[in-house]
N, CA, C and O atoms as a CHARMM CRD file, in Angstrom:
* protein
*
  376
    1    1 MET  N     10.48200  12.76100  11.49200 PROA 1      0.00000
    2    1 MET  CA     9.34900  11.91100  11.22800 PROA 1      0.00000
    3    1 MET  C      9.82000  10.45500  11.12300 PROA 1      0.00000
    4    1 MET  O     10.74800  10.17500  10.36400 PROA 1      0.00000
    5    2 ALA  N      9.22700   9.54900  11.83900 PROA 2      0.00000
    6    2 ALA  CA     9.62800   8.13900  11.84900 PROA 2      0.00000
    7    2 ALA  C      9.50000   7.51100  10.46800 PROA 2      0.00000
    8    2 ALA  O     10.22900   6.57300  10.14500 PROA 2      0.00000
    9    3 ASP  N      8.58400   8.01500   9.65300 PROA 3      0.00000
   10    3 ASP  CA     8.33400   7.48500   8.32500 PROA 3      0.00000
   11    3 ASP  C      9.48800   7.74800   7.36400 PROA 3      0.00000
   12    3 ASP  O      9.54200   7.13500   6.29800 PROA 3      0.00000
   13    4 ASP  N     10.40500   8.63700   7.70800 PROA 4      0.00000
   14    4 ASP  CA    11.52000   8.98000   6.84100 PROA 4      0.00000
   15    4 ASP  C     12.67600   7.99400   6.96200 PROA 4      0.00000
   16    4 ASP  O     13.67700   8.12700   6.25800 PROA 4      0.00000
   17    5 LYS  N     12.55400   7.01400   7.84100 PROA 5      0.00000
   18    5 LYS  CA    13.61400   6.01300   8.05600 PROA 5      0.00000
   19    5 LYS  C     13.03700   4.61600   7.83200 PROA 5      0.00000
   20    5 LYS  O     11.84800   4.37100   8.04000 PROA 5      0.00000
   21    6 ILE  N     13.90600   3.71900   7.40700 PROA 6      0.00000
   22    6 ILE  CA    13.54200   2.31200   7.20300 PROA 6      0.00000
   23    6 ILE  C     14.42300   1.47200   8.12500 PROA 6      0.00000
   24    6 ILE  O     15.64100   1.64400   8.15300 PROA 6      0.00000
   25    7 MET  N     13.80500   0.56300   8.87800 PROA 7      0.00000
   26    7 MET  CA    14.55700  -0.34900   9.73900 PROA 7      0.00000
   27    7 MET  C     15.14900  -1.45300   8.88200 PROA 7      0.00000
   28    7 MET  O     14.42600  -2.16300   8.18400 PROA 7      0.00000
   29    8 MET  N     16.46600  -1.59400   8.93700 PROA 8      0.00000
   30    8 MET  CA    17.17300  -2.60400   8.16300 PROA 8      0.00000
   31    8 MET  C     17.26100  -3.90400   8.95000 PROA 8      0.00000
   32    8 MET  O     17.54800  -3.90500  10.14800 PROA 8      0.00000
   33    9 ARG  N     17.01100  -5.00700   8.26000 PROA 9      0.00000
   34    9 ARG  CA    17.16000  -6.33000   8.85700 PROA 9      0.00000
   35    9 ARG  C     18.42200  -6.96800   8.31400 PROA 9      0.00000
   36    9 ARG  O     18.87700  -6.64000   7.21900 PROA 9      0.00000
   37   10 ASN  N     18.98000  -7.87900   9.08600 PROA 10     0.00000
   38   10 ASN  CA    20.19600  -8.56700   8.68500 PROA 10     0.00000
   39   10 ASN  C     19.94500 -10.07400   8.76000 PROA 10     0.00000
   40   10 ASN  O     19.63700 -10.59100   9.83400 PROA 10     0.00000
   41   11 PRO  N     20.07400 -10.79400   7.62500 PROA 11     0.00000
   42   11 PRO  CA    19.80300 -12.23700   7.64700 PROA 11     0.00000
   43   11 PRO  C     20.84100 -13.02200   8.44600 PROA 11     0.00000
   44   11 PRO  O     20.57700 -14.14800   8.86700 PROA 11     0.00000
   45   12 ASN  N     22.00100 -12.44300   8.65400 PROA 12     0.00000
   46   12 ASN  CA    23.06600 -13.14100   9.37400 PROA 12     0.00000
   47   12 ASN  C     22.86000 -13.10800  10.87900 PROA 12     0.00000
   48   12 ASN  O     23.25800 -14.03500  11.58400 PROA 12     0.00000
   49   13 THR  N     22.24400 -12.05000  11.37100 PROA 13     0.00000
   50   13 THR  CA    22.03900 -11.91800  12.80600 PROA 13     0.00000
   51   13 THR  C     20.58800 -12.15300  13.21000 PROA 13     0.00000
   52   13 THR  O     20.30300 -12.47300  14.36400 PROA 13     0.00000
   53   14 GLY  N     19.65000 -11.98900  12.23600 PROA 14     0.00000
   54   14 GLY  CA    18.23300 -12.12300  12.55400 PROA 14     0.00000
   55   14 GLY  C     17.67500 -10.91400  13.28900 PROA 14     0.00000
   56   14 GLY  O     16.53400 -10.93000  13.75100 PROA 14     0.00000
   57   15 ARG  N     18.48700  -9.86500  13.39500 PROA 15     0.00000
   58   15 ARG  CA    18.07000  -8.67500  14.14500 PROA 15     0.00000
   59   15 ARG  C     17.77400  -7.51600  13.20400 PROA 15     0.00000
   60   15 ARG  O     18.22400  -7.47000  12.05900 PROA 15     0.00000
   61   16 ASP  N     16.99600  -6.58600  13.74300 PROA 16     0.00000
   62   16 ASP  CA    16.85600  -5.29200  13.10200 PROA 16     0.00000
   63   16 ASP  C     18.03500  -4.47500  13.59400 PROA 16     0.00000
   64   16 ASP  O     18.13300  -4.16300  14.78100 PROA 16     0.00000
   65   17 ASP  N     18.93000  -4.13000  12.67900 PROA 17     0.00000
   66   17 ASP  CA    20.20500  -3.56600  13.08300 PROA 17     0.00000
   67   17 ASP  C     20.25700  -2.04600  13.13400 PROA 17     0.00000
   68   17 ASP  O     20.86300  -1.47900  14.04300 PROA 17     0.00000
   69   18 MET  N     19.63500  -1.38300  12.17700 PROA 18     0.00000
   70   18 MET  CA    19.75800   0.07100  12.12200 PROA 18     0.00000
   71   18 MET  C     18.66100   0.63700  11.24200 PROA 18     0.00000
   72   18 MET  O     17.96100  -0.09400  10.54200 PROA 18     0.00000
   73   19 ARG  N     18.52800   1.94400  11.29200 PROA 19     0.00000
   74   19 ARG  CA    17.56700   2.64300  10.45000 PROA 19     0.00000
   75   19 ARG  C     18.35000   3.53300   9.48900 PROA 19     0.00000
   76   19 ARG  O     19.31000   4.19800   9.87700 PROA 19     0.00000
   77   20 ILE  N     17.92000   3.53200   8.22900 PROA 20     0.00000
   78   20 ILE  CA    18.54500   4.43300   7.26600 PROA 20     0.00000
   79   20 ILE  C     17.46000   5.27400   6.60600 PROA 20     0.00000
   80   20 ILE  O     16.28500   4.91000   6.60500 PROA 20     0.00000
   81   21 ASP  N     17.87100   6.39000   6.05300 PROA 21     0.00000
   82   21 ASP  CA    16.92900   7.30200   5.41400 PROA 21     0.00000
   83   21 ASP  C     16.24100   6.63600   4.23500 PROA 21     0.00000
   84   21 ASP  O     16.87800   5.98300   3.40900 PROA 21     0.00000
   85   22 ARG  N     14.93900   6.81200   4.17400 PROA 22     0.00000
   86   22 ARG  CA    14.13800   6.29200   3.05900 PROA 22     0.00000
   87   22 ARG  C     14.65400   6.85400   1.72600 PROA 22     0.00000
   88   22 ARG  O     14.62600   6.16400   0.70700 PROA 22     0.00000
   89   23 ALA  N     15.12500   8.11100   1.73900 PROA 23     0.00000
   90   23 ALA  CA    15.61100   8.76600   0.51600 PROA 23     0.00000
   91   23 ALA  C     16.85900   8.08300  -0.04500 PROA 23     0.00000
   92   23 ALA  O     17.17800   8.26000  -1.22100 PROA 23     0.00000
   93   24 ILE  N     17.56000   7.31500   0.76900 PROA 24     0.00000
   94   24 ILE  CA    18.71000   6.54000   0.29100 PROA 24     0.00000
   95   24 ILE  C     18.28400   5.10000   0.02100 PROA 24     0.00000
   96   24 ILE  O     18.65600   4.51700  -0.99700 PROA 24     0.00000
   97   25 TYR  N     17.50700   4.53300   0.93100 PROA 25     0.00000
   98   25 TYR  CA    17.07900   3.14100   0.80000 PROA 25     0.00000
   99   25 TYR  C     16.35300   2.88100  -0.52100 PROA 25     0.00000
  100   25 TYR  O     16.68300   1.93700  -1.23900 PROA 25     0.00000
  101   26 GLU  N     15.36600   3.72000  -0.83900 PROA 26     0.00000
  102   26 GLU  CA    14.52900   3.43800  -2.00400 PROA 26     0.00000
  103   26 GLU  C     15.30100   3.45300  -3.32900 PROA 26     0.00000
  104   26 GLU  O     15.11200   2.54100  -4.13400 PROA 26     0.00000
  105   27 PRO  N     16.16400   4.44700  -3.59400 PROA 27     0.00000
  106   27 PRO  CA    16.91400   4.38100  -4.85800 PROA 27     0.00000
  107   27 PRO  C     17.87900   3.19900  -4.92400 PROA 27     0.00000
  108   27 PRO  O     18.06800   2.61500  -5.99100 PROA 27     0.00000
  109   28 VAL  N     18.48800   2.84400  -3.80000 PROA 28     0.00000
  110   28 VAL  CA    19.41400   1.70700  -3.78900 PROA 28     0.00000
  111   28 VAL  C     18.63900   0.41200  -4.00200 PROA 28     0.00000
  112   28 VAL  O     19.04400  -0.43600  -4.79700 PROA 28     0.00000
  113   29 ARG  N     17.53100   0.26200  -3.29500 PROA 29     0.00000
  114   29 ARG  CA    16.67500  -0.92700  -3.47300 PROA 29     0.00000
  115   29 ARG  C     16.23700  -1.04800  -4.92400 PROA 29     0.00000
  116   29 ARG  O     16.34200  -2.11700  -5.52500 PROA 29     0.00000
  117   30 ASP  N     15.74500   0.05100  -5.48400 PROA 30     0.00000
  118   30 ASP  CA    15.26200   0.01800  -6.86400 PROA 30     0.00000
  119   30 ASP  C     16.38500  -0.31800  -7.83700 PROA 30     0.00000
  120   30 ASP  O     16.16700  -1.06700  -8.79000 PROA 30     0.00000
  121   31 ALA  N     17.57800   0.21900  -7.61700 PROA 31     0.00000
  122   31 ALA  CA    18.71000  -0.06700  -8.49700 PROA 31     0.00000
  123   31 ALA  C     19.06300  -1.55000  -8.45900 PROA 31     0.00000
  124   31 ALA  O     19.32900  -2.15300  -9.49900 PROA 31     0.00000
  125   32 ILE  N     19.06800  -2.13500  -7.27600 PROA 32     0.00000
  126   32 ILE  CA    19.38100  -3.56600  -7.14900 PROA 32     0.00000
  127   32 ILE  C     18.31500  -4.40900  -7.83000 PROA 32     0.00000
  128   32 ILE  O     18.63400  -5.28600  -8.63300 PROA 32     0.00000
  129   33 LEU  N     17.05000  -4.14800  -7.51600 PROA 33     0.00000
  130   33 LEU  CA    15.96500  -4.95500  -8.07500 PROA 33     0.00000
  131   33 LEU  C     15.83800  -4.76400  -9.58500 PROA 33     0.00000
  132   33 LEU  O     15.60500  -5.73000 -10.31200 PROA 33     0.00000
  133   34 ASP  N     15.98900  -3.52800 -10.06500 PROA 34     0.00000
  134   34 ASP  CA    15.91900  -3.28400 -11.50700 PROA 34     0.00000
  135   34 ASP  C     17.10100  -3.94700 -12.23000 PROA 34     0.00000
  136   34 ASP  O     16.93400  -4.50800 -13.31300 PROA 34     0.00000
  137   35 GLY  N     18.28100  -3.88000 -11.63100 PROA 35     0.00000
  138   35 GLY  CA    19.44600  -4.53800 -12.20600 PROA 35     0.00000
  139   35 GLY  C     19.23900  -6.03900 -12.30900 PROA 35     0.00000
  140   35 GLY  O     19.59000  -6.65200 -13.31700 PROA 35     0.00000
  141   36 LEU  N     18.66800  -6.63000 -11.26200 PROA 36     0.00000
  142   36 LEU  CA    18.39200  -8.06600 -11.28700 PROA 36     0.00000
  143   36 LEU  C     17.32300  -8.41400 -12.31100 PROA 36     0.00000
  144   36 LEU  O     17.42000  -9.43900 -12.98600 PROA 36     0.00000
  145   37 ALA  N     16.30600  -7.57200 -12.43100 PROA 37     0.00000
  146   37 ALA  CA    15.25500  -7.81700 -13.42400 PROA 37     0.00000
  147   37 ALA  C     15.83300  -7.76900 -14.83900 PROA 37     0.00000
  148   37 ALA  O     15.43200  -8.55100 -15.70100 PROA 37     0.00000
  149   38 ASP  N     16.76700  -6.85900 -15.07600 PROA 38     0.00000
  150   38 ASP  CA    17.36800  -6.72200 -16.40200 PROA 38     0.00000
  151   38 ASP  C     18.40300  -7.80700 -16.69500 PROA 38     0.00000
  152   38 ASP  O     18.46300  -8.32200 -17.81100 PROA 38     0.00000
  153   39 GLU  N     19.21800  -8.15400 -15.69600 PROA 39     0.00000
  154   39 GLU  CA    20.36700  -9.03900 -15.91900 PROA 39     0.00000
  155   39 GLU  C     20.14100 -10.49100 -15.49000 PROA 39     0.00000
  156   39 GLU  O     20.85700 -11.38400 -15.94300 PROA 39     0.00000
  157   40 GLY  N     19.16400 -10.73400 -14.63200 PROA 40     0.00000
  158   40 GLY  CA    18.91300 -12.09000 -14.15600 PROA 40     0.00000
  159   40 GLY  C     19.64500 -12.41300 -12.87000 PROA 40     0.00000
  160   40 GLY  O     19.05700 -12.95100 -11.93100 PROA 40     0.00000
  161   41 GLU  N     20.92000 -12.08700 -12.82400 PROA 41     0.00000
  162   41 GLU  CA    21.70400 -12.24000 -11.61200 PROA 41     0.00000
  163   41 GLU  C     22.87300 -11.26400 -11.65700 PROA 41     0.00000
  164   41 GLU  O     23.27500 -10.79500 -12.72200 PROA 41     0.00000
  165   42 LEU  N     23.40800 -10.97000 -10.47400 PROA 42     0.00000
  166   42 LEU  CA    24.50400 -10.00800 -10.36000 PROA 42     0.00000
  167   42 LEU  C     25.51100 -10.49300  -9.32800 PROA 42     0.00000
  168   42 LEU  O     25.13700 -11.05900  -8.30000 PROA 42     0.00000
  169   43 THR  N     26.78400 -10.26900  -9.60700 PROA 43     0.00000
  170   43 THR  CA    27.78800 -10.42700  -8.56100 PROA 43     0.00000
  171   43 THR  C     27.73200  -9.17300  -7.68300 PROA 43     0.00000
  172   43 THR  O     27.04800  -8.20800  -8.02500 PROA 43     0.00000
  173   44 ASN  N     28.43800  -9.18400  -6.57000 PROA 44     0.00000
  174   44 ASN  CA    28.48600  -7.98500  -5.73500 PROA 44     0.00000
  175   44 ASN  C     29.07200  -6.80500  -6.51100 PROA 44     0.00000
  176   44 ASN  O     28.57200  -5.68500  -6.40900 PROA 44     0.00000
  177   45 ALA  N     30.12500  -7.05400  -7.28400 PROA 45     0.00000
  178   45 ALA  CA    30.72900  -5.97100  -8.06600 PROA 45     0.00000
  179   45 ALA  C     29.74200  -5.41300  -9.08500 PROA 45     0.00000
  180   45 ALA  O     29.66500  -4.19800  -9.27000 PROA 45     0.00000
  181   46 GLN  N     28.99300  -6.28100  -9.74400 PROA 46     0.00000
  182   46 GLN  CA    27.99300  -5.82000 -10.70500 PROA 46     0.00000
  183   46 GLN  C     26.86400  -5.06000 -10.00600 PROA 46     0.00000
  184   46 GLN  O     26.33800  -4.08800 -10.54900 PROA 46     0.00000
  185   47 MET  N     26.49200  -5.50300  -8.79900 PROA 47     0.00000
  186   47 MET  CA    25.47200  -4.79100  -8.02900 PROA 47     0.00000
  187   47 MET  C     25.92600  -3.36600  -7.75800 PROA 47     0.00000
  188   47 MET  O     25.14900  -2.42400  -7.91000 PROA 47     0.00000
  189   48 HSD  N     27.19200  -3.20600  -7.35400 PROA 48     0.00000
  190   48 HSD  CA    27.72200  -1.86400  -7.08400 PROA 48     0.00000
  191   48 HSD  C     27.69600  -1.01200  -8.35200 PROA 48     0.00000
  192   48 HSD  O     27.37600   0.17600  -8.30000 PROA 48     0.00000
  193   49 GLU  N     28.03300  -1.61800  -9.48600 PROA 49     0.00000
  194   49 GLU  CA    27.99600  -0.89400 -10.75400 PROA 49     0.00000
  195   49 GLU  C     26.58000  -0.44900 -11.09700 PROA 49     0.00000
  196   49 GLU  O     26.37200   0.67200 -11.56000 PROA 49     0.00000
  197   50 GLU  N     25.60400  -1.33300 -10.86900 PROA 50     0.00000
  198   50 GLU  CA    24.20000  -0.98800 -11.14500 PROA 50     0.00000
  199   50 GLU  C     23.72900   0.15700 -10.25200 PROA 50     0.00000
  200   50 GLU  O     23.03800   1.06600 -10.71100 PROA 50     0.00000
  201   51 ILE  N     24.10400   0.10700  -8.98700 PROA 51     0.00000
  202   51 ILE  CA    23.70800   1.18200  -8.06900 PROA 51     0.00000
  203   51 ILE  C     24.33300   2.49400  -8.51200 PROA 51     0.00000
  204   51 ILE  O     23.66500   3.52700  -8.54600 PROA 51     0.00000
  205   52 GLU  N     25.60700   2.45100  -8.84800 PROA 52     0.00000
  206   52 GLU  CA    26.28800   3.67500  -9.28800 PROA 52     0.00000
  207   52 GLU  C     25.65200   4.22300 -10.56600 PROA 52     0.00000
  208   52 GLU  O     25.49300   5.43400 -10.71300 PROA 52     0.00000
  209   53 ARG  N     25.29500   3.34000 -11.47800 PROA 53     0.00000
  210   53 ARG  CA    24.71100   3.74200 -12.75800 PROA 53     0.00000
  211   53 ARG  C     23.28000   4.25300 -12.61800 PROA 53     0.00000
  212   53 ARG  O     22.87500   5.16900 -13.33300 PROA 53     0.00000
  213   54 ARG  N     22.51900   3.67000 -11.70700 PROA 54     0.00000
  214   54 ARG  CA    21.08500   3.94200 -11.61600 PROA 54     0.00000
  215   54 ARG  C     20.68900   4.96200 -10.54600 PROA 54     0.00000
  216   54 ARG  O     19.51200   5.30000 -10.42500 PROA 54     0.00000
  217   55 THR  N     21.64100   5.44400  -9.78600 PROA 55     0.00000
  218   55 THR  CA    21.32000   6.43600  -8.74900 PROA 55     0.00000
  219   55 THR  C     22.06000   7.73800  -9.05200 PROA 55     0.00000
  220   55 THR  O     23.10500   7.71800  -9.70200 PROA 55     0.00000
  221   56 PRO  N     21.52700   8.86400  -8.58900 PROA 56     0.00000
  222   56 PRO  CA    22.20800  10.14000  -8.83900 PROA 56     0.00000
  223   56 PRO  C     23.52900  10.23200  -8.08000 PROA 56     0.00000
  224   56 PRO  O     23.61100   9.84500  -6.91500 PROA 56     0.00000
  225   57 ALA  N     24.55400  10.74500  -8.74500 PROA 57     0.00000
  226   57 ALA  CA    25.88600  10.86700  -8.14500 PROA 57     0.00000
  227   57 ALA  C     25.85700  11.69600  -6.87300 PROA 57     0.00000
  228   57 ALA  O     26.60400  11.41300  -5.93600 PROA 57     0.00000
  229   58 GLU  N     25.00900  12.71400  -6.82300 PROA 58     0.00000
  230   58 GLU  CA    24.95500  13.57100  -5.63100 PROA 58     0.00000
  231   58 GLU  C     24.47500  12.81300  -4.38700 PROA 58     0.00000
  232   58 GLU  O     24.71600  13.26000  -3.26500 PROA 58     0.00000
  233   59 LEU  N     23.81100  11.69200  -4.57000 PROA 59     0.00000
  234   59 LEU  CA    23.40500  10.87700  -3.42600 PROA 59     0.00000
  235   59 LEU  C     24.62500  10.39400  -2.64900 PROA 59     0.00000
  236   59 LEU  O     24.54100  10.15600  -1.44500 PROA 59     0.00000
  237   60 TRP  N     25.75200  10.25100  -3.33100 PROA 60     0.00000
  238   60 TRP  CA    26.96700   9.69300  -2.72400 PROA 60     0.00000
  239   60 TRP  C     28.02200  10.75100  -2.41600 PROA 60     0.00000
  240   60 TRP  O     29.15900  10.40700  -2.09400 PROA 60     0.00000
  241   61 ALA  N     27.67200  12.01800  -2.50800 PROA 61     0.00000
  242   61 ALA  CA    28.63600  13.10300  -2.29100 PROA 61     0.00000
  243   61 ALA  C     29.34100  12.99400  -0.94100 PROA 61     0.00000
  244   61 ALA  O     30.54600  13.22900  -0.85600 PROA 61     0.00000
  245   62 ASP  N     28.61100  12.64500   0.10600 PROA 62     0.00000
  246   62 ASP  CA    29.22600  12.55400   1.43700 PROA 62     0.00000
  247   62 ASP  C     28.83800  11.25700   2.14400 PROA 62     0.00000
  248   62 ASP  O     28.78800  11.19500   3.37200 PROA 62     0.00000
  249   63 ARG  N     28.56200  10.21700   1.34300 PROA 63     0.00000
  250   63 ARG  CA    28.15300   8.91900   1.88800 PROA 63     0.00000
  251   63 ARG  C     28.95000   7.80900   1.21900 PROA 63     0.00000
  252   63 ARG  O     29.47200   7.97900   0.11700 PROA 63     0.00000
  253   64 SER  N     29.03600   6.67700   1.89800 PROA 64     0.00000
  254   64 SER  CA    29.70100   5.51100   1.33800 PROA 64     0.00000
  255   64 SER  C     28.69300   4.64800   0.58500 PROA 64     0.00000
  256   64 SER  O     27.86600   3.97300   1.19900 PROA 64     0.00000
  257   65 MET  N     28.76100   4.66900  -0.73800 PROA 65     0.00000
  258   65 MET  CA    27.85700   3.87000  -1.54500 PROA 65     0.00000
  259   65 MET  C     28.02200   2.38100  -1.23400 PROA 65     0.00000
  260   65 MET  O     27.03600   1.64500  -1.19500 PROA 65     0.00000
  261   66 LEU  N     29.25700   1.93400  -1.01300 PROA 66     0.00000
  262   66 LEU  CA    29.48600   0.51200  -0.73300 PROA 66     0.00000
  263   66 LEU  C     28.81700   0.08200   0.56700 PROA 66     0.00000
  264   66 LEU  O     28.26400  -1.01500   0.63800 PROA 66     0.00000
  265   67 TRP  N     28.85800   0.92600   1.59500 PROA 67     0.00000
  266   67 TRP  CA    28.23100   0.59100   2.86500 PROA 67     0.00000
  267   67 TRP  C     26.71700   0.49100   2.70000 PROA 67     0.00000
  268   67 TRP  O     26.10300  -0.47000   3.16200 PROA 67     0.00000
  269   68 TYR  N     26.11600   1.48100   2.04200 PROA 68     0.00000
  270   68 TYR  CA    24.66700   1.45000   1.83600 PROA 68     0.00000
  271   68 TYR  C     24.26600   0.28500   0.93800 PROA 68     0.00000
  272   68 TYR  O     23.23500  -0.34400   1.17500 PROA 68     0.00000
  273   69 ALA  N     25.05600  -0.01300  -0.08300 PROA 69     0.00000
  274   69 ALA  CA    24.75500  -1.13700  -0.97100 PROA 69     0.00000
  275   69 ALA  C     24.70000  -2.44100  -0.18400 PROA 69     0.00000
  276   69 ALA  O     23.77300  -3.23400  -0.35200 PROA 69     0.00000
  277   70 THR  N     25.68200  -2.65900   0.66600 PROA 70     0.00000
  278   70 THR  CA    25.72400  -3.88200   1.46900 PROA 70     0.00000
  279   70 THR  C     24.57200  -3.93400   2.46200 PROA 70     0.00000
  280   70 THR  O     23.95100  -4.98200   2.63700 PROA 70     0.00000
  281   71 THR  N     24.28600  -2.82800   3.10400 PROA 71     0.00000
  282   71 THR  CA    23.20400  -2.76600   4.09000 PROA 71     0.00000
  283   71 THR  C     21.85900  -3.06500   3.44300 PROA 71     0.00000
  284   71 THR  O     21.07500  -3.84800   3.98000 PROA 71     0.00000
  285   72 VAL  N     21.58600  -2.45400   2.30400 PROA 72     0.00000
  286   72 VAL  CA    20.30600  -2.67600   1.61200 PROA 72     0.00000
  287   72 VAL  C     20.25600  -4.09500   1.05100 PROA 72     0.00000
  288   72 VAL  O     19.20600  -4.73600   1.10800 PROA 72     0.00000
  289   73 LYS  N     21.36600  -4.59900   0.51100 PROA 73     0.00000
  290   73 LYS  CA    21.40500  -5.97500  -0.00300 PROA 73     0.00000
  291   73 LYS  C     21.05700  -6.97000   1.10000 PROA 73     0.00000
  292   73 LYS  O     20.25000  -7.87400   0.88200 PROA 73     0.00000
  293   74 LEU  N     21.65000  -6.81700   2.27000 PROA 74     0.00000
  294   74 LEU  CA    21.34700  -7.70500   3.39600 PROA 74     0.00000
  295   74 LEU  C     19.87600  -7.61700   3.79400 PROA 74     0.00000
  296   74 LEU  O     19.24800  -8.63400   4.08900 PROA 74     0.00000
  297   75 HSD  N     19.33000  -6.40900   3.80300 PROA 75     0.00000
  298   75 HSD  CA    17.91800  -6.22200   4.13800 PROA 75     0.00000
  299   75 HSD  C     17.02300  -6.92300   3.11300 PROA 75     0.00000
  300   75 HSD  O     16.07500  -7.61300   3.48700 PROA 75     0.00000
  301   76 LEU  N     17.31900  -6.74900   1.83800 PROA 76     0.00000
  302   76 LEU  CA    16.51600  -7.40400   0.79300 PROA 76     0.00000
  303   76 LEU  C     16.59300  -8.92100   0.91500 PROA 76     0.00000
  304   76 LEU  O     15.60700  -9.62000   0.68500 PROA 76     0.00000
  305   77 GLU  N     17.75300  -9.41900   1.27200 PROA 77     0.00000
  306   77 GLU  CA    17.91100 -10.85800   1.48900 PROA 77     0.00000
  307   77 GLU  C     17.07700 -11.31000   2.68600 PROA 77     0.00000
  308   77 GLU  O     16.39400 -12.33100   2.60900 PROA 77     0.00000
  309   78 ALA  N     17.12400 -10.56900   3.78400 PROA 78     0.00000
  310   78 ALA  CA    16.35900 -10.92000   4.98500 PROA 78     0.00000
  311   78 ALA  C     14.85500 -10.86800   4.72400 PROA 78     0.00000
  312   78 ALA  O     14.09000 -11.62800   5.31700 PROA 78     0.00000
  313   79 GLU  N     14.43800  -9.97200   3.83900 PROA 79     0.00000
  314   79 GLU  CA    13.01300  -9.82900   3.50600 PROA 79     0.00000
  315   79 GLU  C     12.55200 -10.83700   2.45000 PROA 79     0.00000
  316   79 GLU  O     11.36200 -10.90400   2.14000 PROA 79     0.00000
  317   80 GLY  N     13.47700 -11.61800   1.89800 PROA 80     0.00000
  318   80 GLY  CA    13.13000 -12.60200   0.88100 PROA 80     0.00000
  319   80 GLY  C     12.92500 -12.00000  -0.50400 PROA 80     0.00000
  320   80 GLY  O     12.37100 -12.65800  -1.38500 PROA 80     0.00000
  321   81 MET  N     13.36000 -10.76800  -0.70900 PROA 81     0.00000
  322   81 MET  CA    13.18700 -10.10000  -2.00100 PROA 81     0.00000
  323   81 MET  C     14.29100 -10.47300  -2.99200 PROA 81     0.00000
  324   81 MET  O     14.12200 -10.32700  -4.20200 PROA 81     0.00000
  325   82 ILE  N     15.43200 -10.95900  -2.46600 PROA 82     0.00000
  326   82 ILE  CA    16.51200 -11.47300  -3.30200 PROA 82     0.00000
  327   82 ILE  C     17.05700 -12.72900  -2.63600 PROA 82     0.00000
  328   82 ILE  O     16.85100 -12.95900  -1.44400 PROA 82     0.00000
  329   83 VAL  N     17.74900 -13.52800  -3.42100 PROA 83     0.00000
  330   83 VAL  CA    18.46700 -14.67800  -2.88100 PROA 83     0.00000
  331   83 VAL  C     19.93800 -14.50800  -3.21500 PROA 83     0.00000
  332   83 VAL  O     20.29200 -13.95700  -4.25700 PROA 83     0.00000
  333   84 VAL  N     20.78600 -14.98400  -2.32300 PROA 84     0.00000
  334   84 VAL  CA    22.23200 -14.89600  -2.50100 PROA 84     0.00000
  335   84 VAL  C     22.77100 -16.31700  -2.47000 PROA 84     0.00000
  336   84 VAL  O     22.51600 -17.07600  -1.53400 PROA 84     0.00000
  337   85 GLN  N     23.52900 -16.66500  -3.52200 PROA 85     0.00000
  338   85 GLN  CA    24.03400 -18.03000  -3.63600 PROA 85     0.00000
  339   85 GLN  C     25.47900 -18.03400  -4.08100 PROA 85     0.00000
  340   85 GLN  O     25.96500 -17.08100  -4.69100 PROA 85     0.00000
  341   86 GLY  N     26.15800 -19.12400  -3.76400 PROA 86     0.00000
  342   86 GLY  CA    27.44600 -19.43200  -4.33100 PROA 86     0.00000
  343   86 GLY  C     28.62500 -18.64200  -3.80000 PROA 86     0.00000
  344   86 GLY  O     28.50700 -17.77600  -2.93300 PROA 86     0.00000
  345   87 SER  N     29.75400 -18.98600  -4.36300 PROA 87     0.00000
  346   87 SER  CA    30.99700 -18.30600  -4.05800 PROA 87     0.00000
  347   87 SER  C     31.78500 -18.21900  -5.36100 PROA 87     0.00000
  348   87 SER  O     32.16600 -19.25700  -5.90300 PROA 87     0.00000
  349   88 PRO  N     32.04000 -17.03500  -5.88000 PROA 88     0.00000
  350   88 PRO  CA    31.65400 -15.75300  -5.30400 PROA 88     0.00000
  351   88 PRO  C     30.13600 -15.56600  -5.32000 PROA 88     0.00000
  352   88 PRO  O     29.42200 -16.16800  -6.12200 PROA 88     0.00000
  353   89 GLN  N     29.67600 -14.72600  -4.42300 PROA 89     0.00000
  354   89 GLN  CA    28.23900 -14.50900  -4.27900 PROA 89     0.00000
  355   89 GLN  C     27.60800 -14.01800  -5.57500 PROA 89     0.00000
  356   89 GLN  O     28.16200 -13.19000  -6.29700 PROA 89     0.00000
  357   90 ARG  N     26.42400 -14.56500  -5.83700 PROA 90     0.00000
  358   90 ARG  CA    25.59300 -14.10700  -6.95400 PROA 90     0.00000
  359   90 ARG  C     24.21000 -13.82200  -6.39700 PROA 90     0.00000
  360   90 ARG  O     23.63300 -14.63100  -5.67000 PROA 90     0.00000
  361   91 LEU  N     23.69200 -12.65700  -6.75300 PROA 91     0.00000
  362   91 LEU  CA    22.36000 -12.24300  -6.31800 PROA 91     0.00000
  363   91 LEU  C     21.36000 -12.55700  -7.41500 PROA 91     0.00000
  364   91 LEU  O     21.67800 -12.45800  -8.60000 PROA 91     0.00000
  365   92 ALA  N     20.14500 -12.93800  -7.01800 PROA 92     0.00000
  366   92 ALA  CA    19.09300 -13.21300  -7.99100 PROA 92     0.00000
  367   92 ALA  C     17.74500 -12.91500  -7.34000 PROA 92     0.00000
  368   92 ALA  O     17.63500 -12.80800  -6.11900 PROA 92     0.00000
  369   93 LEU  N     16.74300 -12.78500  -8.16800 PROA 93     0.00000
  370   93 LEU  CA    15.38000 -12.67400  -7.66100 PROA 93     0.00000
  371   93 LEU  C     14.91900 -14.07300  -7.28700 PROA 93     0.00000
  372   93 LEU  O     15.33500 -15.04400  -7.91900 PROA 93     0.00000
  373   94 PRO  N     14.07100 -14.20000  -6.27400 PROA 94     0.00000
  374   94 PRO  CA    13.60600 -15.54000  -5.87200 PROA 94     0.00000
  375   94 PRO  C     12.75600 -16.21000  -6.94400 PROA 94     0.00000
  376   94 PRO  O     12.29500 -17.33500  -6.75300 PROA 94     0.00000
């Protein structure tokens, strides 16, 4: 079913790069946005910690959490749902 996948956008390329399962996208998206709502801003390392803390461990049994975290973060940035600033990078809500 086409509805089970989400097309990921990349702000660096301006392209729709790939599709990932909605069952992975939604918990990762929610973990990032909820972490930002609670903390105000997050470094990439803190974002990974929030995703690990807020998602079920079995979601990552045979998947790379870091790859999905980066993919969803880029998509949220391209959609204007988060902003990324500075060096080292800090994520925040717009």
